[in-house]
C-alpha positions as CSV (number, residue, x, y, z in Angstrom):
1,M,0.2,-0.1,0.0
2,A,2.9,2.3,0.9
3,E,4.4,1.8,-2.5
4,E,1.1,2.7,-4.5
5,Q,1.0,6.1,-2.2
6,K,4.6,7.2,-3.8
7,R,3.6,6.9,-7.5
8,D,2.3,10.3,-9.0
9,T,0.2,8.1,-11.5
10,E,-1.7,4.8,-11.5
11,R,0.0,1.9,-13.0
12,V,-2.7,-0.3,-15.0
13,P,-2.5,-4.1,-15.4
14,V,-2.4,-5.1,-18.8
15,P,-4.2,-8.3,-19.8
16,T,-1.2,-9.7,-22.0
17,P,2.5,-9.5,-21.9
18,L,3.6,-6.4,-23.7
19,Y,7.3,-6.4,-25.1
20,G,9.7,-3.4,-25.5
21,E,13.7,-3.0,-25.7
22,V,16.2,-1.5,-23.6
23,K,18.6,0.6,-25.0
24,V,21.9,0.0,-23.0
25,Y,25.3,1.3,-23.7
26,Q,27.8,-1.1,-24.3
27,P,31.8,-0.7,-24.6
28,M,33.3,-0.5,-28.0
29,T,36.8,0.6,-29.3
30,I,37.0,3.1,-32.0
31,I,39.5,2.2,-34.5
32,D,39.6,5.2,-36.8
33,I,37.3,8.3,-37.0
34,S,35.9,10.9,-39.5
35,K,33.3,14.1,-39.7
36,G,31.0,11.9,-41.1
37,G,31.7,8.3,-39.5
38,A,33.8,5.6,-37.4
39,K,35.2,2.2,-37.5
40,I,34.5,0.1,-34.5
41,E,35.3,-2.9,-32.6
42,T,33.0,-4.6,-30.6
43,P,32.3,-8.0,-29.1
44,F,29.0,-8.5,-30.8
45,M,27.7,-7.9,-34.1
46,L,25.7,-5.0,-35.1
47,Q,22.7,-5.4,-37.7
48,L,23.4,-4.0,-41.3
49,D,21.3,-0.7,-41.6
50,S,20.1,-0.6,-38.1
51,L,20.5,2.8,-36.3
52,H,22.1,3.3,-32.8
53,D,23.2,6.1,-30.6
54,F,26.7,6.5,-29.9
55,R,28.3,8.2,-26.8
56,L,32.1,9.2,-27.9
57,S,34.6,10.5,-25.8
58,L,36.7,13.3,-27.8
59,G,39.0,14.0,-25.3
60,E,37.6,16.3,-22.7
61,T,34.4,16.5,-25.0
62,S,31.3,14.0,-24.8
63,I,28.9,13.8,-27.7
64,I,26.2,11.5,-28.4
65,V,25.4,10.6,-32.3
66,K,23.2,8.6,-34.2
67,G,24.9,6.2,-36.1
68,R,23.8,3.9,-39.2
69,I,25.4,0.7,-39.6
70,A,26.9,0.4,-42.9
71,H,29.2,-2.6,-42.8
72,S,30.1,-5.4,-40.4
73,Q,32.6,-8.5,-40.5
74,I,34.3,-10.5,-38.2
75,G,37.7,-8.6,-37.2
76,E,39.8,-11.1,-35.4
77,L,39.3,-13.6,-32.1
78,K,41.0,-11.9,-28.8
79,D,41.3,-14.1,-25.9
80,G,38.5,-16.4,-26.9
81,I,35.9,-13.7,-28.1
82,V,35.2,-12.9,-31.7
83,L,35.5,-9.0,-32.3
84,Y,33.6,-7.5,-35.1
85,R,35.1,-4.5,-37.2
86,T,31.9,-2.4,-38.2
87,G,31.6,0.8,-40.1
88,V,29.4,3.4,-38.9
89,E,27.9,6.5,-40.7
90,F,26.8,9.6,-38.5
91,V,23.3,10.7,-39.5
92,E,21.1,13.7,-38.3
93,T,24.4,14.8,-36.4
94,S,23.4,18.2,-34.3
95,D,25.5,20.9,-34.8
96,H,27.2,20.6,-31.6
97,A,27.9,17.5,-32.0
98,Q,29.2,18.0,-35.8
99,T,31.4,20.9,-34.7
100,A,33.1,18.6,-31.8
101,L,33.7,16.0,-34.3
102,E,35.2,18.0,-36.9
103,M,37.4,19.6,-34.1
104,F,38.7,16.5,-32.8
105,V,39.2,15.2,-36.3
106,D,41.3,18.4,-37.2
107,A,42.9,18.0,-34.0
108,L,44.0,14.4,-34.7
109,K,45.4,15.5,-38.4
110,I,47.7,18.1,-37.2
111,A,48.9,16.0,-34.5
112,R,49.8,13.0,-36.9
113,R,51.9,15.4,-38.9
114,M,53.7,16.9,-35.9
115,P,57.5,15.2,-35.3
116,A,57.6,12.8,-32.7
117,I,59.7,14.7,-29.7
118,V,62.2,12.1,-28.1
119,D,63.7,13.1,-25.0
120,G,67.3,12.1,-24.5
121,Q,70.7,13.0,-23.6
122,I,73.6,13.8,-26.0
123,A,76.6,11.1,-24.9
124,E,80.2,12.8,-24.8
């Protein structure tokens, strides 16, 4: 009885079971990324042409983008687990997310062109 008093709205029993789905974020590894998509690696297969929300950590910025599964294939077997390599095309990207993606990808391109700095000492 006390539980019913905590609710703002009444729950109504359904005569037969209703079914739905729950969206759960699963870990993935981003292999490469562009302003329009990414190649990811997951321990599960994603269905071709399906749409998913992806949470991306781009350095200090975190964004959520919608992506369409463009292709998927078995990548490799690691520690007894099959890993899938999947191409994701970003769709319906918000202006904020698109700007963050562009800045991140541009920064990666610049960093890749910079010569590596090696710390060392000159021997006499």
